[in-house]
C-alpha positions as CSV (number, residue, x, y, z in Angstrom):
1,X,19.7,-6.7,-9.0
2,X,17.1,-4.3,-10.4
3,X,16.0,-1.3,-8.4
4,X,12.7,-2.9,-7.3
5,X,14.6,-6.0,-6.1
6,X,17.1,-3.8,-4.2
7,X,14.3,-1.8,-2.5
8,X,12.4,-5.0,-1.6
9,X,15.3,-7.0,-0.3
10,X,16.6,-4.1,1.8
11,X,13.2,-3.2,3.2
12,X,12.4,-6.8,4.1
13,X,15.8,-7.2,5.7
14,X,15.2,-4.1,7.9
15,X,11.8,-5.5,8.9
16,X,13.3,-8.8,9.9
17,X,16.1,-7.1,11.9
18,X,13.6,-4.9,13.8
19,X,11.2,-7.8,14.5
20,X,14.1,-10.0,15.9
21,X,12.7,-13.1,14.2
22,X,15.2,-15.6,12.6
23,X,12.8,-17.3,10.2
24,X,9.2,-16.9,8.9
25,X,6.6,-19.4,7.8
26,X,5.6,-17.6,4.6
27,X,6.6,-14.6,2.4
28,X,3.8,-12.7,0.6
29,X,4.4,-9.7,-1.6
30,X,2.1,-7.4,-3.5
31,X,2.9,-5.3,-6.6
32,X,1.1,-3.6,-9.4
33,X,3.8,-3.4,-12.1
34,X,6.4,-5.9,-10.7
35,X,10.0,-5.5,-11.8
36,X,9.1,-3.0,-14.6
37,X,12.7,-1.8,-15.2
38,X,13.9,-5.3,-16.0
39,X,10.9,-6.0,-18.2
40,X,11.6,-2.8,-20.1
41,X,15.3,-3.6,-20.4
42,X,14.6,-7.0,-21.9
43,X,12.1,-5.6,-24.4
44,X,14.4,-2.8,-25.5
45,X,17.2,-5.3,-26.0
46,X,14.9,-7.3,-28.2
47,X,14.2,-4.3,-30.3
48,X,17.8,-2.9,-30.5
49,X,19.4,-6.3,-31.2
50,X,16.7,-7.4,-33.6
51,X,15.8,-10.4,-31.3
52,X,19.3,-11.8,-31.5
53,X,22.2,-12.2,-28.9
54,X,19.9,-11.7,-25.9
55,X,21.1,-12.3,-22.4
56,X,18.5,-14.0,-20.2
57,X,19.3,-12.1,-16.9
58,X,16.8,-9.2,-17.4
59,X,14.1,-11.7,-18.5
60,X,14.7,-13.9,-15.5
61,X,14.5,-10.9,-13.1
62,X,11.5,-9.3,-14.9
63,X,8.8,-11.6,-13.4
64,X,6.6,-10.2,-10.7
65,X,7.6,-12.8,-8.1
66,X,11.3,-12.0,-8.3
67,X,11.3,-9.9,-5.2
68,X,9.7,-12.5,-3.0
69,X,11.9,-15.3,-4.4
70,X,15.1,-13.3,-3.8
71,X,14.1,-12.6,-0.2
72,X,13.4,-16.4,0.2
73,X,16.8,-17.3,-1.2
74,X,18.6,-14.9,1.2
75,X,16.5,-16.0,4.2
76,X,16.6,-19.7,3.2
77,X,12.9,-19.8,3.5
78,X,11.4,-22.8,1.7
79,X,7.8,-22.2,2.9
80,X,4.8,-20.6,1.3
81,X,5.8,-17.9,-1.1
82,X,3.2,-15.9,-3.1
83,X,3.0,-12.7,-5.1
84,X,-0.3,-10.9,-5.7
85,X,-0.6,-8.7,-8.8
86,X,-4.1,-7.1,-8.3
87,X,-3.4,-3.5,-9.2
88,X,-4.7,-1.3,-6.4
89,X,-5.7,-4.4,-4.4
90,X,-2.2,-6.0,-4.5
91,X,-1.1,-5.1,-0.9
92,X,-4.6,-5.7,0.6
93,X,-4.5,-9.2,-1.0
94,X,-1.3,-10.0,0.9
95,X,-3.0,-9.0,4.2
96,X,-6.1,-11.0,3.5
97,X,-4.0,-14.0,2.6
98,X,-2.0,-13.6,5.8
99,X,-5.1,-13.5,8.0
100,X,-6.3,-16.8,6.3
101,X,-2.9,-18.4,6.8
102,X,-3.1,-17.5,10.5
103,X,-6.4,-19.5,10.6
104,X,-4.6,-22.4,9.0
105,X,-1.9,-22.5,11.7
106,X,0.9,-20.3,10.3
107,X,2.5,-18.0,13.0
108,X,5.0,-15.6,11.5
109,X,4.6,-14.1,8.0
110,X,6.6,-11.5,6.1
111,X,4.4,-9.3,3.9
112,X,5.2,-6.4,1.7
113,X,4.4,-4.1,-1.1
114,X,6.9,-3.1,-3.8
115,X,6.6,-0.7,-6.8
116,X,9.0,1.0,-9.2
117,X,8.6,3.2,-12.3
118,X,11.0,4.1,-15.1
119,X,11.6,7.3,-17.2
120,X,9.8,5.7,-20.1
121,X,6.8,4.8,-17.9
122,X,6.6,8.5,-16.7
123,X,6.8,9.7,-20.3
124,X,3.9,7.4,-21.4
125,X,1.8,8.7,-18.5
126,X,2.6,12.3,-19.3
127,X,1.5,11.7,-22.9
128,X,-1.8,10.3,-21.5
129,X,-2.1,13.5,-19.3
130,X,-2.3,11.4,-16.1
131,X,0.4,13.2,-14.2
132,X,0.3,16.5,-12.3
133,X,2.7,18.2,-10.0
134,X,1.1,18.8,-6.6
135,X,0.4,22.5,-5.9
136,X,1.8,23.4,-2.5
137,X,-0.8,26.1,-2.1
138,X,-3.7,23.7,-2.5
139,X,-4.2,20.9,0.0
140,X,-4.3,17.5,-1.7
141,X,-7.8,16.8,-0.4
142,X,-9.1,20.0,-1.9
143,X,-7.6,19.5,-5.4
144,X,-9.8,20.5,-8.3
145,X,-7.4,19.5,-11.1
146,X,-6.8,16.2,-12.9
147,X,-3.6,14.2,-12.7
148,X,-1.6,12.8,-9.8
149,X,2.0,12.7,-8.7
150,X,3.4,9.3,-9.8
151,X,5.7,7.6,-7.3
152,X,7.1,4.3,-6.1
153,X,8.1,2.6,-2.8
154,X,8.6,-0.5,-0.8
155,X,7.2,-1.4,2.7
156,X,7.6,-4.7,4.5
157,X,6.1,-6.0,7.8
158,X,6.6,-9.0,10.0
159,X,3.2,-10.2,11.1
160,X,2.7,-12.7,14.0
161,X,-0.4,-14.6,14.9
162,X,0.3,-13.8,18.6
163,X,1.3,-10.7,20.4
164,X,5.1,-10.5,21.2
165,X,7.2,-8.0,23.1
166,X,8.0,-6.2,19.9
167,X,4.5,-6.0,18.6
168,X,3.5,-2.4,17.5
169,X,-0.1,-2.9,16.3
170,X,-2.7,-5.4,15.2
171,X,-4.4,-5.8,11.9
172,X,-8.1,-6.4,12.8
173,X,-9.4,-6.7,9.3
174,X,-9.2,-5.8,5.6
175,X,-12.1,-5.1,3.2
176,X,-12.0,-4.2,-0.5
177,X,-14.6,-2.6,-2.8
178,X,-14.4,-2.6,-6.6
179,X,-15.9,0.2,-8.7
180,X,-18.5,1.7,-6.3
181,X,-21.0,3.8,-8.2
182,X,-21.5,6.5,-5.5
183,X,-19.9,7.9,-2.4
184,X,-22.9,6.4,-0.5
185,X,-21.9,2.9,-1.6
186,X,-18.4,3.5,-0.1
187,X,-19.7,4.8,3.3
188,X,-22.3,1.9,3.6
189,X,-19.5,-0.6,2.9
190,X,-17.3,1.1,5.4
191,X,-20.0,1.1,8.1
192,X,-20.7,-2.6,7.5
193,X,-17.0,-3.3,7.8
194,X,-16.8,-1.5,11.1
195,X,-19.9,-3.1,12.4
196,X,-18.5,-6.5,11.7
197,X,-15.7,-5.5,14.2
198,X,-18.3,-4.1,16.7
199,X,-17.2,-0.5,16.0
200,X,-18.7,2.7,14.8
201,X,-17.0,5.5,13.0
202,X,-16.9,7.5,16.2
203,X,-14.8,4.7,17.7
204,X,-12.0,5.3,15.2
205,X,-9.3,7.7,16.5
206,X,-7.8,8.5,13.1
207,X,-9.2,8.0,9.6
208,X,-6.2,7.9,7.2
209,X,-7.6,8.8,3.7
210,X,-5.9,8.1,0.4
211,X,-6.4,11.4,-1.6
212,X,-4.3,11.3,-4.7
213,X,-4.7,14.9,-5.9
214,X,-6.7,13.9,-9.0
215,X,-10.2,15.3,-8.6
216,X,-11.6,12.6,-11.0
217,X,-10.4,9.8,-8.6
218,X,-10.9,11.7,-5.3
219,X,-14.4,12.8,-5.9
220,X,-16.1,10.1,-3.7
221,X,-13.6,10.6,-0.9
222,X,-14.1,14.4,-1.1
223,X,-17.9,13.8,-0.7
224,X,-17.2,11.5,2.3
225,X,-14.8,13.8,4.1
226,X,-17.4,16.1,5.9
227,X,-19.3,13.1,7.3
228,X,-16.1,11.5,8.5
229,X,-14.7,14.7,10.0
230,X,-17.8,15.0,12.2
231,X,-16.9,11.7,13.9
232,X,-13.2,11.5,14.1
233,X,-9.8,13.0,13.3
234,X,-8.9,12.8,9.6
235,X,-5.5,12.6,8.0
236,X,-4.0,11.9,4.6
237,X,-0.7,10.3,3.4
238,X,-0.2,10.5,-0.4
239,X,1.1,14.0,-0.4
240,X,4.1,12.4,1.3
241,X,4.5,9.2,-0.7
242,X,2.8,9.9,-4.0
243,X,0.5,7.6,-5.9
244,X,1.2,4.0,-6.9
245,X,-0.7,0.7,-6.7
246,X,0.6,-0.4,-3.3
247,X,0.6,3.1,-1.6
248,X,-1.6,1.5,1.1
249,X,1.6,-0.3,2.3
250,X,3.0,3.1,3.1
251,X,-0.3,4.0,4.8
252,X,0.0,0.9,7.0
253,X,3.5,2.0,8.1
254,X,2.1,5.4,8.9
255,X,-0.8,3.9,10.8
256,X,1.5,1.7,12.8
257,X,3.7,4.7,13.7
258,X,0.6,6.7,14.8
259,X,-0.3,3.9,17.2
260,X,3.3,3.5,18.4
261,X,3.9,7.2,19.0
262,X,0.4,8.1,20.1
263,X,0.6,11.4,18.2
264,X,-1.0,12.7,15.0
265,X,1.6,15.0,13.3
266,X,0.3,18.3,11.7
267,X,2.0,17.2,8.4
268,X,-0.7,14.4,8.1
269,X,-3.7,16.1,9.6
270,X,-6.6,17.3,7.6
271,X,-9.0,18.3,10.3
272,X,-8.1,20.4,13.4
273,X,-9.4,17.7,15.7
274,X,-6.7,15.7,17.5
275,X,-7.2,12.4,19.3
276,X,-6.3,12.2,23.0
277,X,-5.2,8.6,22.4
278,X,-4.8,6.5,19.3
279,X,-6.2,3.0,19.6
280,X,-8.0,2.4,16.3
281,X,-6.8,3.7,12.9
282,X,-8.8,3.1,9.8
283,X,-7.1,3.4,6.4
284,X,-9.5,4.4,3.6
285,X,-7.6,4.1,0.3
286,X,-8.6,4.4,-3.3
287,X,-6.6,3.8,-6.5
288,X,-7.6,5.4,-9.8
289,X,-11.2,5.6,-8.5
290,X,-11.6,1.9,-9.1
291,X,-10.0,0.0,-6.2
292,X,-11.3,1.1,-2.7
293,X,-10.1,-0.6,0.5
294,X,-10.5,-0.3,4.3
295,X,-7.8,-1.6,6.6
296,X,-8.4,-1.5,10.4
297,X,-5.5,-1.4,12.8
């Protein structure tokens, strides 16, 4: 197995064990780059062997849906199995699909986000001047430099249509926004999203924001921060996990833990404000300044 498959299968298995379910009705995964390591391995073998004597293993495992299919084989799940490759919307798409499947009668669904990078991928991004080591002295939400800290990760969740004794949180809704022109566009979309759930920003106990450390991409979130700080406690998460297309899956794990533990750690907090209770958490994420999303737990 490639590294992405190992991470995905292990994380999914841990989620299944913690949930206590024996089978799921569907498996939905999201990824931006897929099994990049196997894709690279196959392409390098083509170059080095002059397109001769190639073994098919790396090619077979290089497709984006490899992680979801491996999990299905291990779980003997023959139901709905889908992989979304929508860059910064990949994980959000899995959640939107899940909510629609619940409306169609499905009850238990395994969803996850998976991402890996390779040394060559890092080199290419360094040549393009996209990467930057986070400065410990400057908070990530106050960054004035370009470049972000590239990372990878896997997160899986077992979602059920109905509340069970092991339920930790609910996903009330997901909204995506593509290429907003101004920060005002972002906040208007966010307010409309909250209003559709009969909430205001002041009803949110923690706003979890996806600052990447690149001022070019964080500009709109930096403009929004003062207005959001007035209404609720604000936190961030990418200084812990780094930046990658499905970093919002890590954010959802963090949000779930905030609701479960009823505590906002100082390592996450941006503002001095601390909620007395944590009922609603709003994830406000951005990826490369193009893909914006709101996830309400």
